[in-house]
DRENDO-1510 file (C-alpha; in Angstrom, 1 decimal, always signed):
<recs>
REC; n; res; u; v; w
REC; 1; MET; +106.4; +125.0; +126.0 .
REC; 2; HIS; +103.9; +125.0; +123.2 .
REC; 3; ALA; +100.2; +125.7; +123.5 .
REC; 4; VAL; +97.7; +122.9; +123.8 .
REC; 5; MET; +96.0; +122.5; +120.4 .
REC; 6; SER; +93.3; +120.5; +118.8 .
REC; 7; THR; +95.4; +118.0; +117.0 .
REC; 8; ILE; +94.0; +116.0; +114.0 .
REC; 9; ILE; +94.8; +112.4; +114.1 .
REC; 10; TYR; +93.2; +110.5; +111.2 .
REC; 11; PRO; +91.6; +107.0; +111.3 .
REC; 12; SER; +93.5; +104.3; +109.5 .
REC; 13; PRO; +93.6; +102.9; +106.9 .
REC; 14; ILE; +90.7; +104.7; +105.2 .
REC; 15; PHE; +89.1; +108.0; +106.2 .
REC; 16; GLY; +86.5; +110.4; +104.8 .
REC; 17; PRO; +85.4; +111.0; +102.2 .
REC; 18; VAL; +85.9; +114.7; +102.7 .
REC; 19; HIS; +85.1; +117.6; +100.4 .
REC; 20; SER; +88.4; +119.2; +99.3 .
REC; 21; ARG; +88.4; +122.7; +97.9 .
REC; 22; ARG; +90.9; +121.7; +95.3 .
REC; 23; LEU; +90.2; +118.1; +94.6 .
REC; 24; GLY; +86.5; +117.5; +95.0 .
REC; 25; LEU; +85.2; +114.4; +96.9 .
REC; 26; SER; +88.4; +112.9; +98.4 .
REC; 27; LEU; +88.7; +109.5; +100.0 .
REC; 28; GLY; +91.7; +109.4; +102.3 .
REC; 29; ILE; +94.1; +106.5; +102.6 .
REC; 30; ASN; +96.3; +106.6; +105.7 .
REC; 31; LEU; +99.2; +104.1; +105.7 .
REC; 32; LEU; +100.1; +105.0; +109.3 .
REC; 33; PRO; +98.7; +103.9; +112.6 .
REC; 34; ALA; +95.4; +105.3; +113.7 .
REC; 35; ASP; +96.7; +106.2; +117.2 .
REC; 36; GLY; +99.6; +108.5; +116.4 .
REC; 37; LYS; +102.0; +110.0; +114.0 .
REC; 38; VAL; +104.9; +108.5; +112.0 .
REC; 39; CYS; +106.8; +111.1; +109.9 .
REC; 40; THR; +110.3; +111.8; +108.6 .
REC; 41; PHE; +109.6; +115.5; +109.2 .
REC; 42; ASP; +108.5; +117.1; +112.4 .
REC; 43; CYS; +107.0; +120.4; +111.0 .
REC; 44; ILE; +106.3; +123.1; +113.5 .
REC; 45; TYR; +103.1; +123.8; +111.6 .
REC; 46; CYS; +101.8; +120.3; +111.3 .
REC; 47; GLU; +98.0; +119.9; +112.0 .
REC; 48; CYS; +98.8; +116.4; +113.4 .
REC; 49; GLY; +101.0; +118.0; +116.1 .
REC; 50; LEU; +104.6; +117.3; +116.9 .
REC; 51; ASN; +106.0; +113.8; +116.7 .
REC; 52; ALA; +107.0; +113.5; +120.3 .
REC; 53; ASP; +103.5; +114.3; +121.5 .
REC; 54; HIS; +101.8; +111.7; +119.4 .
REC; 55; ARG; +104.0; +108.6; +119.4 .
REC; 56; ALA; +102.2; +105.7; +117.6 .
REC; 57; HIS; +101.9; +102.4; +119.4 .
REC; 58; ALA; +99.7; +100.5; +117.0 .
REC; 59; PRO; +101.4; +98.8; +114.0 .
REC; 60; LEU; +101.2; +100.1; +110.5 .
REC; 61; PRO; +98.1; +98.7; +108.6 .
REC; 62; SER; +99.2; +95.8; +106.4 .
REC; 63; ARG; +99.0; +95.8; +102.6 .
REC; 64; ASP; +96.0; +93.4; +102.8 .
REC; 65; GLU; +94.2; +95.5; +105.4 .
REC; 66; VAL; +94.5; +98.6; +103.2 .
REC; 67; ALA; +93.3; +96.8; +100.1 .
REC; 68; THR; +90.4; +95.1; +101.9 .
REC; 69; ALA; +89.2; +98.3; +103.6 .
REC; 70; LEU; +89.6; +100.4; +100.4 .
REC; 71; GLU; +87.6; +97.9; +98.3 .
REC; 72; ALA; +84.8; +97.7; +100.9 .
REC; 73; ARG; +84.5; +101.5; +101.0 .
REC; 74; LEU; +84.7; +101.9; +97.2 .
REC; 75; ARG; +82.0; +99.2; +96.8 .
REC; 76; GLN; +79.8; +101.0; +99.4 .
REC; 77; MET; +80.3; +104.4; +97.7 .
REC; 78; ARG; +79.6; +103.0; +94.3 .
REC; 79; ASP; +76.4; +101.3; +95.6 .
REC; 80; GLU; +75.3; +104.7; +97.1 .
REC; 81; GLY; +75.9; +106.3; +93.8 .
REC; 82; ARG; +78.7; +108.7; +94.8 .
REC; 83; VAL; +82.2; +107.6; +93.9 .
REC; 84; PRO; +85.2; +109.7; +94.9 .
REC; 85; ASP; +86.8; +112.2; +92.6 .
REC; 86; VAL; +90.2; +111.4; +94.1 .
REC; 87; LEU; +91.9; +108.8; +96.3 .
REC; 88; THR; +94.4; +110.7; +98.5 .
REC; 89; PHE; +97.3; +109.1; +100.3 .
REC; 90; ALA; +97.7; +111.4; +103.4 .
REC; 91; GLY; +97.1; +111.1; +107.1 .
REC; 92; ASN; +99.2; +110.9; +110.2 .
REC; 93; GLY; +102.7; +111.4; +108.7 .
REC; 94; GLU; +104.6; +110.3; +105.6 .
REC; 95; PRO; +102.9; +107.7; +103.4 .
REC; 96; THR; +106.1; +106.6; +101.6 .
REC; 97; CYS; +107.4; +105.3; +105.0 .
REC; 98; HIS; +105.3; +102.2; +104.6 .
REC; 99; PRO; +107.5; +99.2; +103.6 .
REC; 100; HIS; +104.8; +98.1; +101.1 .
REC; 101; PHE; +104.1; +101.5; +99.7 .
REC; 102; ALA; +104.7; +100.4; +96.1 .
REC; 103; ASP; +102.5; +97.3; +96.3 .
REC; 104; ILE; +99.7; +99.4; +98.0 .
REC; 105; ILE; +99.9; +101.9; +95.1 .
REC; 106; ALA; +99.5; +99.0; +92.6 .
REC; 107; ASP; +96.5; +97.6; +94.6 .
REC; 108; THR; +95.0; +101.1; +94.8 .
REC; 109; ILE; +95.3; +101.7; +91.0 .
REC; 110; ARG; +93.7; +98.3; +90.3 .
REC; 111; LEU; +90.8; +99.0; +92.7 .
REC; 112; ARG; +90.4; +102.5; +91.3 .
REC; 113; ASN; +90.2; +101.1; +87.7 .
REC; 114; GLN; +87.6; +98.6; +88.9 .
REC; 115; TYR; +85.3; +100.8; +91.0 .
REC; 116; CYS; +85.8; +104.5; +90.0 .
REC; 117; PRO; +87.9; +104.7; +86.8 .
REC; 118; GLU; +87.5; +108.5; +86.6 .
REC; 119; ALA; +89.0; +109.1; +90.0 .
REC; 120; LYS; +92.6; +110.4; +90.4 .
REC; 121; VAL; +95.1; +108.8; +92.7 .
REC; 122; SER; +97.1; +111.5; +94.7 .
REC; 123; VAL; +100.0; +111.1; +97.1 .
REC; 124; LEU; +101.0; +113.9; +99.5 .
REC; 125; SER; +104.6; +113.4; +100.4 .
REC; 126; ASN; +107.5; +115.4; +102.0 .
REC; 127; ALA; +109.9; +114.0; +99.4 .
REC; 128; THR; +112.3; +112.5; +102.0 .
REC; 129; LEU; +112.1; +109.0; +100.6 .
REC; 130; ILE; +111.9; +109.6; +96.8 .
REC; 131; HIS; +115.5; +108.4; +96.5 .
REC; 132; ARG; +114.2; +104.9; +97.1 .
REC; 133; PRO; +113.8; +103.3; +93.6 .
REC; 134; GLU; +110.6; +101.4; +94.5 .
REC; 135; VAL; +109.0; +104.6; +95.9 .
REC; 136; PHE; +110.1; +106.7; +92.9 .
REC; 137; SER; +108.7; +104.2; +90.4 .
REC; 138; ALA; +105.4; +103.9; +92.3 .
REC; 139; LEU; +105.0; +107.7; +92.3 .
REC; 140; LEU; +105.4; +107.7; +88.5 .
REC; 141; LEU; +102.2; +105.6; +88.3 .
REC; 142; VAL; +99.9; +108.0; +90.3 .
REC; 143; ASP; +98.0; +110.8; +88.8 .
REC; 144; ASN; +99.0; +113.5; +91.3 .
REC; 145; ASN; +102.5; +113.1; +92.7 .
REC; 146; ILE; +102.6; +115.9; +95.2 .
REC; 147; GLN; +106.0; +116.6; +96.8 .
REC; 148; LYS; +106.8; +119.2; +99.4 .
REC; 149; LEU; +109.6; +121.8; +99.0 .
REC; 150; ASP; +109.0; +124.6; +101.6 .
REC; 151; THR; +112.3; +126.4; +100.7 .
REC; 152; VAL; +115.8; +125.7; +99.5 .
REC; 153; ASP; +117.4; +127.2; +102.6 .
REC; 154; ALA; +119.0; +124.4; +104.7 .
REC; 155; ASP; +118.7; +126.4; +108.0 .
REC; 156; TYR; +115.1; +127.2; +107.4 .
REC; 157; ILE; +114.3; +123.5; +106.7 .
REC; 158; LYS; +116.0; +122.5; +109.9 .
REC; 159; ARG; +114.1; +125.2; +111.8 .
REC; 160; VAL; +110.7; +124.6; +110.3 .
REC; 161; ASP; +110.4; +121.1; +108.7 .
REC; 162; ASN; +112.8; +119.5; +111.3 .
REC; 163; PRO; +113.8; +116.4; +109.2 .
REC; 164; THR; +114.3; +113.4; +111.4 .
REC; 165; GLY; +117.0; +112.0; +109.2 .
REC; 166; ASN; +119.6; +113.3; +106.7 .
REC; 167; TYR; +118.0; +115.9; +104.3 .
REC; 168; ASP; +120.0; +117.3; +101.5 .
REC; 169; VAL; +117.9; +119.9; +99.6 .
REC; 170; ASP; +120.1; +119.7; +96.5 .
REC; 171; SER; +119.6; +116.0; +96.2 .
REC; 172; ILE; +115.9; +116.4; +96.8 .
REC; 173; ILE; +115.6; +118.9; +94.0 .
REC; 174; ALA; +117.7; +116.6; +91.7 .
REC; 175; GLN; +115.3; +113.7; +92.5 .
REC; 176; MET; +112.2; +115.9; +91.9 .
REC; 177; LYS; +113.8; +116.9; +88.5 .
REC; 178; ALA; +114.2; +113.2; +87.7 .
REC; 179; PHE; +110.4; +112.7; +87.6 .
REC; 180; GLY; +110.7; +114.4; +84.2 .
REC; 181; GLY; +107.7; +116.8; +84.9 .
REC; 182; HIS; +105.5; +114.1; +86.5 .
REC; 183; VAL; +105.5; +116.0; +89.9 .
REC; 184; ILE; +103.5; +118.7; +91.6 .
REC; 185; VAL; +105.5; +120.8; +94.0 .
REC; 186; GLN; +103.7; +122.0; +97.2 .
REC; 187; THR; +105.1; +124.8; +99.3 .
REC; 188; MET; +104.0; +126.2; +102.6 .
REC; 189; PHE; +104.5; +130.0; +103.0 .
REC; 190; MET; +104.0; +131.7; +106.3 .
REC; 191; GLN; +105.1; +134.6; +108.5 .
REC; 192; GLY; +105.7; +135.0; +112.2 .
REC; 193; THR; +108.2; +133.6; +114.6 .
REC; 194; ALA; +109.0; +130.3; +116.3 .
REC; 195; ASN; +110.9; +130.4; +119.6 .
REC; 196; GLY; +111.7; +134.0; +118.9 .
REC; 197; ILE; +113.2; +133.4; +115.4 .
REC; 198; SER; +111.5; +134.5; +112.2 .
REC; 199; VAL; +109.9; +131.8; +110.1 .
REC; 200; ASP; +108.9; +134.2; +107.3 .
REC; 201; ASN; +109.7; +132.7; +103.9 .
REC; 202; THR; +107.6; +135.1; +101.8 .
REC; 203; GLY; +110.4; +137.6; +101.0 .
REC; 204; ASP; +112.7; +137.7; +98.0 .
REC; 205; ALA; +115.6; +136.2; +100.0 .
REC; 206; TYR; +113.6; +132.9; +100.1 .
REC; 207; VAL; +111.3; +133.2; +97.1 .
REC; 208; GLU; +114.0; +133.9; +94.5 .
REC; 209; PRO; +116.2; +130.8; +95.1 .
REC; 210; TRP; +113.0; +128.7; +95.4 .
REC; 211; LEU; +111.8; +130.0; +92.0 .
REC; 212; LYS; +115.1; +129.0; +90.6 .
REC; 213; ALA; +114.6; +125.5; +91.9 .
REC; 214; ILE; +111.1; +125.4; +90.6 .
REC; 215; ALA; +112.3; +126.3; +87.1 .
REC; 216; ASP; +114.9; +123.6; +87.4 .
REC; 217; ILE; +112.4; +120.9; +88.5 .
REC; 218; ALA; +109.9; +122.0; +85.8 .
REC; 219; PRO; +106.9; +120.4; +87.6 .
REC; 220; GLN; +103.5; +120.0; +86.0 .
REC; 221; GLN; +102.1; +122.3; +88.6 .
REC; 222; VAL; +102.9; +124.2; +91.8 .
REC; 223; MET; +100.6; +124.5; +94.8 .
REC; 224; VAL; +101.4; +127.4; +97.3 .
REC; 225; TYR; +99.4; +127.5; +100.5 .
REC; 226; THR; +99.6; +128.8; +104.0 .
REC; 227; ILE; +98.6; +127.7; +107.5 .
REC; 228; ASP; +94.9; +126.6; +107.6 .
REC; 229; ARG; +94.5; +125.1; +111.1 .
REC; 230; GLU; +95.9; +125.5; +114.6 .
REC; 231; THR; +99.6; +124.8; +114.8 .
REC; 232; PRO; +101.5; +123.0; +117.5 .
REC; 233; THR; +104.1; +125.8; +117.8 .
REC; 234; ALA; +102.9; +129.3; +118.9 .
REC; 235; GLY; +103.8; +132.5; +116.9 .
REC; 236; LEU; +103.2; +131.2; +113.4 .
REC; 237; LEU; +101.1; +133.5; +111.1 .
REC; 238; LYS; +99.4; +133.0; +107.8 .
REC; 239; ALA; +100.9; +134.5; +104.6 .
REC; 240; THR; +98.5; +137.1; +103.2 .
REC; 241; HIS; +96.4; +136.6; +100.1 .
REC; 242; GLU; +98.6; +139.3; +98.5 .
REC; 243; GLN; +101.8; +137.5; +99.3 .
REC; 244; LEU; +100.6; +134.2; +98.0 .
REC; 245; ASP; +99.1; +135.8; +94.8 .
REC; 246; ALA; +102.4; +137.5; +94.1 .
REC; 247; ILE; +104.4; +134.3; +94.5 .
REC; 248; ARG; +101.8; +132.4; +92.4 .
REC; 249; ASP; +102.1; +135.0; +89.6 .
REC; 250; ARG; +105.9; +134.7; +89.6 .
REC; 251; VAL; +105.6; +130.9; +89.1 .
REC; 252; ILE; +103.0; +131.4; +86.3 .
REC; 253; ALA; +105.5; +133.8; +84.7 .
REC; 254; LEU; +107.9; +130.8; +84.5 .
REC; 255; GLY; +105.3; +129.1; +82.3 .
REC; 256; ILE; +104.3; +126.7; +85.1 .
REC; 257; PRO; +100.7; +126.4; +86.3 .
REC; 258; CYS; +100.2; +127.4; +89.9 .
REC; 259; GLN; +97.4; +127.7; +92.4 .
REC; 260; ALA; +97.3; +129.5; +95.7 .
REC; 261; SER; +95.2; +128.2; +98.7 .
REC; 262; TYR; +94.6; +130.6; +101.5 .
</recs>
């Protein structure tokens, strides 16, 4: 049993804008249904809840629906004199799941150039589908290609990220490396337990192999963060400021920019 929680399910296909601590005024693009969650991970810390509790019944928004809704919102924001700083692909699950992801990225870049040329396009992804050539090449076109790597420990990934398909961390690292530096790695650090088993990945046993992978990937930036909202699984605890700062400093020592969000 897990505790009842206040799950966040996002509208679709456009939500916000919201003020992001890191990104400024962010307009969200959700390529998943508005009534549930579609994800290739089932993370025990996900603010959208567990997959089984939030099955989507509505279809994915179509490419045309996304472009039409995005253009309408960007036109409205421009007319109001406040264009977004960033267009962020996020929402109820994994954006690269959408069969027309690459086309939607192309549409979004075109609309960005037309309505808010200063805005950055960001994608928040769990990296499970970057082996698809069309996904990979679309991600090379966005400003902030943000890919998740919570650890390099296969058992921990199984326990915490719960991939719904095959997930081979070595091939994920190799694919991240193939971006040639055009990637931002995002990692969740936390403490506590889930179902009586530790989920603490802040110690050297986890951090040192992860740092080795980060050095190998050589990303443009690393983002380390911890739990911010209620989680669907009980027992999870935030990493401390001190822990995150220490990990951040070790990344910076590799010559890679890193920011910690608490």
